[in-house]
C-alpha positions, 0 to 999 in steps of 0.5 A: 939521926943519920941519913942513908942515901941510895939511888934509883933509876927512872924509866928514861934512865935518869939517876935519882938520889933518895935519902932515908931517915929513921925507922918505921912506917914510910913517910914520903916527902916531896920537896919544893922547887930545889933540894940537895939531900946532903946540904939540907942535912947540914943546914941546922934549921932544915935538919931539925925540921926533918928529924922532927918529922922522922921521929917514930917513922921512916922519912924518905925524900929525894932530889928531883932530876937536875938537883942536888945529888940526882943526875940531870934528865934529858926530858924537860920538867913536867908533871909526868916526869915528876910522877916518874921520879916519885914512882921510882922512889916509891917502888923501893918501899914495898906494897904497904900504903905510905904517908905522903907530904908535899911541900910548895910545888911538891904539893901539886905532885903529891895531889897528882900522885894520890889522884892516880894511885889512891890506894898507895897513900894512907894519909896526904899532907899538903904544905904551902901548895896551890891549885894553879901556878898562874894564880900565885903571882901576877904575870909581870912578877913571874916573868921578872923572877924567871928572867932574873934567875936565868940572867943573874942566878946569884941575885935571883937566889937572894930575891927568892930567899927574901920571898921564901924565908922573911922570918929567918935571920940574916945568917940563915938567909945567906946560907939558904941563898948559897944552898939554892945556888949549890942545888942546881944550875941557873938553867935548871932552876929557871926551868923548874920555876917556870914549871911551878907556874904552869902546873895546875891540879884543879881537875885532879882535886875531886879524884883525891879520896885519901884523908888530907891535911892542907896546912899553910902559913897565913902570910905566906909570901910565895903562895897566897893562903887563898890557894890553900883554901882552894885546895881544901875546898876541892878535896872532899873532907880535907882539913885546913889548918892556917898557922901564923907566919910569913915564911914559905920554907917549912923549916923557917919561922915556927917549924916546931908547930908545923911539925907537930900539926903534921905529926898529929894528923898522921897519928904520930906523937908530938916530937921532942925537941931533943938536943940541938946539934951544930954544923962542923963549921959552927963547932969550929967557931965554938972551939975558938970561942972557948979559947977566948977568941974575938970575932976578928980573931975567929975570922982570921983563923978560919979565913972568913970575914969578921961579919961572917964570924959574928953571924956564926957566933949568933947562930950558935947562941940562938941554936943552943938557947944561950945568952952569952959567949961564956955559955957557948965556951962552957957548953963546948968544954962540957961536950968532949965528943963534940970537941973532938968532932971539931978538930 
């Protein structure tokens, strides 16, 4: 799949970037805290998750103001500004109802949208969400994280990665920490994180009449599973599914089961896993592995440290389901189209 990126303008003049993937009935995806349409598409785990959702439908997602490819806003983050951005994206879809998925903080935005515009949403999915941000962690922990993000964005992103993706391997966690830092400034990250703690949709739940799935991981370290139970209890007829796992990020851990659960609720077929793809840097590493280079030689050729080279090789091995470097070399030699892409 390829994604098409376009832009819309909110009522206050902010340019918001959105991406479309696949063809069919629209499935609008409201992301969590930070996002970057391009970098997320280059992160193998997230791309595989998004492609799984997009099979047989049109997945539409966007970067909120100040994040990724979207312009910063002159307004402070708020639920009203979140709904304004979502409205600008939804206006591009046409009059037919769409499916709506909200993850993490995006789940609260999705609840608020559905409560206010019930006839626009065919089915609603809430993953990793909560009812009240004040209840997801103690005040002292919230204050510590906010201060850390504001004063030391590098360390703050590392700490949050440990919370969001404890099931991920070391290489993915390193890439995700960098991804967070590239998605926004420290000031924007801090403001959005503060908003996530302030949002509360308790008074809106009873107004949601759309068929709703609440799905959560049992040991989610960022949002306690009790919050998922509260969401499901507050929405009439909502179905609650609790999956095993600790990761808050939807594409960390067993993402395939999560995608399958969501698609079944939406009336879509179980997604095929398909052929796994590599990033451009992973293709470069695979090419050097096929030439018989050691990790040290790969590091010298690419200008990276040896540990990073080792991490890339391990990620390639896991991603392709291989056990050895020889299998990587054979795979690379058997795919001339991918070989050309790495040159």
